[in-house]
N, C-alpha and C positions, 0 to 999 in steps of 0.2 A: 504494500500500500504506500503510505507516504514515506516510509523509511525502507532501506534495503533489507532483504531477508537474510537470515543466517541459516545454517544447516540445522536439522532437527536436534533438539537438546532439551534439557530440563528448563523449568521456569527460572528466570532471573528476576527476583523480586524487585518491584518498583521501576524496572527499566524496560525489559524486553521479554516477551514470551513468544517462542517460536511455535509454528504449527505442527503439533504432533499428529500422529496417524488419526484420521477422522473415524469416529464411530459410525457404523452402519446399522445400528440397532433399530429395528422397525417398531419396537415397543414404545419408543419415546414419542409421546404425543405433543410435547411442547418443549421449547428451548430451556425453560426453567427446570423442568423435570430432567431433561437431558444433562443439564449442568450438574444437578445433584447426583445422578446415577453414573454419568460418564463424563467427568470433567475434561478428559482428554479430547473430546469431540469439539471443544471450543478453542479458538485461538484468540490471543490478545494482540491488539495492534498498538505499536508504539505511538505515542503522541496522539491518541484518540481524544478528540475534544468532546466533552459532554455538553449538556445544555447550559452548564454554568462553568465559567473559567475558575481556576486555572486549568491548564491542560493536564490530563491524567490518562492512564491506561485503562481501557475498558474491554470487556469480552465482546467478541463478535461471533455469531454462529457460522456454521458451514451449511451450504445448500443441501448436503447429503442427508441432513437430519429431518428435513421437512417432508411431510406426507401429502400435503395439498397446497399447491402453489398457483397463484393467479399472476399471469404476466400481462402487463399493459404495454401495448405497442402503439406508438404515435405515428401519425401520418408522415411526419418529416423523416422518419426512419424507413417506412415502407415505400415511400414515393420519392423518386428523384426530383429535387426541386427545380432543376433547370428544364426538364422535359415533361414532367408530370406523368412519368411512367413508373411502373412497379420495379423495385430493385429485386429481381428474381434471385440473384446469387445470394443476396443477404437473407432473403426469406428462406431459401433452401438451407442455409447454414443454421438459422434459428430453428428450423424444423428438425435438424439433426440434433441440436441441443435438447429440444423437447422430447425427442425419441429416447435420448439417453436418460432423462428424468423418468420417463414412462417405464423404461426397462428396469430402473431401480425400484419400481413399485409406487412411485408418486402419482397422485392425481394432478393433472395440469389443466388449467382453464386459461383461455386467452381473451383479453378484452382488446379489440383491434379497432383503431381508427383507420382512416384512409379512403372511405367510400366517397366522400365529397371530392377529395383530391384526385382520385381516379376518374370519377364521373365528369368533372369539369373538363378534363382532357378529352374524353370520348365525345363530349357534346361541343367541344370547341369554344367553351366559354372564355372570355378574356381574363387576363391576369388582374389582380386587384381584388378588393372586397366584393363579395357577391350579395345580391339582394336575397331576402329570405326565400322567395319562391325559386330563385335560381339554385340556392343551396339545396333545397328539397329535391329539385329535379336532378341535380348532380348526384345526390345521395341515392335516388331511385335507380339510376343507371350504375353507379359505382358499387352498390351493395352486391349486385349480381357478379360483377367482375371480382370483387374482393373475396366472396365466398368460394368462387371457383379456384382462385389462386391458393387459398389456404387448404382447400381439399386436395389439390394436386400436390402441394409441398409436403403435407403430412402423409398423403397416400403413398409417397415414395418409400416411406418407412413402415408401411403396413398399418398406419393409424387412420382412424375414421374421424372426420371432423363433423360437428353438428352446429349449424348456425342458430343463434338465439339473438333476436332483436329486442333490445330493452331501451327504456328511457328511465330517468330518475323516478318518474311517477310509478313505474312498475315495481320499484323497491319501497314505495311509500304507502301504497294501498294494500291492506292486509290480504285480501283475496288474491290479488295479482302477485303479490310477493310470495305467498305460499305456493301458488301454481308454478311460478318461475323457479323457486327453490326445488320443488319436486322434480321438475324437468331436468335441471342441472344435476340433481342427485342421481336420477336414473341414467342419464348419459354417462356419468362417471362410473356408476355400477357396471355399465356395459363396456367400460374401458375406452370410451370415445373421448375426444378432445372438444369440449364446448368452445366455440369461437363466438364471443359475444360482441355484437356491434351496437353502438348507440343507434337507435332508430331515427336517423336524421330526417327521414322522409316525412314523419309526422311530428317530430319534436320541434318546438319553436324556441323556447328559452335556452335549451342546450345548444342549439345552433348559433344563437346570437352571442352566447357567452363562453361556450366550451366547457365541458364538464366530464370528459372521459376519465380523468384521474379520480375524481370523486365517485364516478360510476364504478370504476374498477375497485375502489375501496368498499363500496356497498356490495358489489358482487362477492368480494372476498369474505365479508361478514355473513352474507346470505349463504354462501357455500360452506362456511365453517373452515375457511382456509387458515393455515398457520403462517403463511408468508404471502406478501404482495410485493411483486417486483415491478417498479416503474422504470421502463427504459426511456432514456432521454438523450438529448444531444450534449449533455454535460455529465460529468462523472460524480455528481452528488451536490450537496449543499456547501456553499462557501459563506464566509463571513460578510462578503460583499460580492457584487457581480465581478467575476475575474476579468472579463473583457474590459471593464472600466477601471478596475482597481488592481494594479499589479501586486499590491501587498495583501490581497485577499487570501485567507487561509481556508484550506479544505477541511471539512468536518467529517471524520470517518464515522462517528457514532453520536446519535442524539438519544439521550435517555428519556427526555421529557420535552414536549414542545412548549416552551415558555414564550412570553412576549418578546424576549430577545431573539429567539429562533424565528418567531413570526416576522420580525422586522428585517430579517435577512432575505426574505422571499422577494423575488422580482415579478415582472409582468409577463404577458404573452409575447411571443417572439416573431411569428410569421403568419402569412395568410394560409399556408398549408397546415401548420400546426397551431391549434387554437389553445393549447395549454401553456403553462408556465410554472415557475417554482411556487407561486402562490397556490395554485390548485393542488400541487403535490403536497404542500404542507397541510392543506385542508384534508387531503386524502389520508395523510398520516394520522391526523386526529381521529378520523372515522375508524381507521384500522386499529389504532391503539385502544379505542373504546370497545372494540370487539375482541380484544386479545390477539390481534394479528400483527406480527412483525412486518415491517416494510423496509425496502431498500430502494434507493435511486441509483441507477448505474448508467454509464455511457453505453448506448446500444448501437452506435454507428459502425463499429467493427463487426466482422463476421464472428459467429459463435460467441455472442455476448454472455451467455450463461456459463460456458466453459471458461471464459475469462474471469468471471466472478469466482468460480470454483478454484481457479488458479491463484486467487488472491488479488485480483484486479481492484483498482481503486473504486470505491463507491461510498455511499452514506447509508448506514443502518439506522432505522428508527425502531428502537427496541421498546417492548412493553413488558412490564413486570407482572401483568395479570395472565392468568390461564385463559384459554378460549372461553368466552361467555356461552351460556346456554343459548340455543337458537332463539328462544323467545325474548330473552333480555337483550341479545344482540340486535334483534330486529327493532325492539323498542328504542334501544340506545342510538343506533346508527342509521336506520333505514326508514324512519318515519318523520314526516313533517307534522308538528303539533297543530291541532285545529282549534285549540282554546287554552285557557289558563285557569288553574285552580289556585286561589290564594288561601294559605292555611295560617292558623294562629300559632303562637309560640309553643303551646303544648303539643300540638300535632307535629310541628317541626321536630321537636325532641323525640317524639315517639317514632317518627319515620327514620330518623338517624339511628334509632335503636332497633330497627328491623320490623316495625309494626306496619300494618296496613293503614290506609287513610280512611277514616270513618267520616260520615257526613257531619258529625258534630264538630270536627276540627276544621271544616272548610268555612271561611268567612266571606268569600266573594268568588264569582266566576266571571270569565270573559270568553267571548266567542260563541260561535254556533257549531256544536259538535253533536255527534250521535254516539250511541253506545258502541264501544269498541274502538273509538278514535283515540289517537294519542293526544295528550294534553301536557302542558308544562305544569310543574308544581313550584310555586313561589312562596317564600316566607313573608312575614309581615313587612320586611324591608324591601321586598321586591326581588331579592336574590333567588336565582333558580336553584332549587334543590334537586330536581331531576325531572323525569317525565314518566308517564304511565298510561295504561289503557283504561279509560273511564268506563264505569259500569252503568252510567245513565246518560240519556239524552240531556242536552243543555237545559231544556225546559223543566225536566224532572229534577235535575240537579239543583236548579234554582229553588225548587219547592222544599227539598229536604236538607239543604245546607244549614249547618248550625243546629240540626236536630238530632236527637238520639236515635240510634238504629231501631230501637223498639217502636218508634213512632212512624216508621216508614209506611207500613201497611195502612195505617189510618189516614195518612196524608195522600198517598197515591192510589189507594183502593186495591192494592195487590201487594203481596209480600216481596219486596225487592231485595237486592243484595244488601247485606249489612255493611259492606265496605263501598266507599266511593271508588277507590282503587285498591285492589288486593295487592299485597306485597309481592306476589309472584308475577304480577303484571306491571311491575315498577322497576325502573332503573334510576338509581340515585347518583348524584355527582356528575350528571351530564345534562347540558342544555340543549 
């Protein structure tokens, strides 16, 4: 990585830890468990910068330990900027890397951009920003070409690709989320490679602002992945844009995304690629909330996964949590809140202690929501405590707020749930 490597040896405390032989144990479900059971499977990188200075050494995982990996591939990597054509040799090399992961027993999912970039070339659209309807037309043409290219590249290694078109709303609405998750799960059970594209033909907000990094993070939490890899045209996060600041330092490891880390993110870069470091940091937040590790790596060279395996420079965003349950993962990272429940001080203390939210502890509601929708939970000062799935429609919640659970039947005319939000339907510490 940032420093030259030495030959395999024992740990040198406080300075340098070399890469010992990597563990291939399939029993290890998470990096934290692997570290406890098989510490030799981790390597420490010299001069790894955490989310707080000063510089210190930190553990980084090896790709070999992960069992379910989501790869996000941007259009600037798939499509040649000068000619608007697919980079066939690069895609073939990536497919070779995917086949190697698959051979090791890992599940691999791909979130692929590139439909608009390919489609605009086929349609002969001019360079420069496209109107919304032009972007949608380009996506309609490009999605066909993109799916064909992925199927052919993976097919050379005996792998089957399955196309799944999603938008962010598909990860926010419960029924569609569960359907998409079931589809992805079945494809993986059948040892296929889901190739997930943002459905730019019908998506509007996503086309205007670009969101495939966040979409990839939501797919990772949806699929229960333990690693998300964001391929980019830069080898990770720097303290400042390296093209503008020659003194910018590369950050190999981020333990926690702090305001300082947030401030290091830049903007989008090109008309072919709609992402930027800002969306990657946001993706890191979603991934961490779901117990998914993330890394940002330079994907421009051939066999980018093999390069990571060989110790190539990248930035790891590590999470200390174990993978969340599917339900809490969905609540935490894949739902947009439809309303707000304000709670009193007693309820806030009870929630922090692991209790459910009862109607008596709710002081005020905001928004129009229906039963099963996600809502934010705020304390008396307005601070977000978390979010959860509410058991009542907004109109009914307004009738029972502040009342004891035993009074619900008399108020509503039927015996409703005793809890406004059950603790199993709640994720605290997340806005």
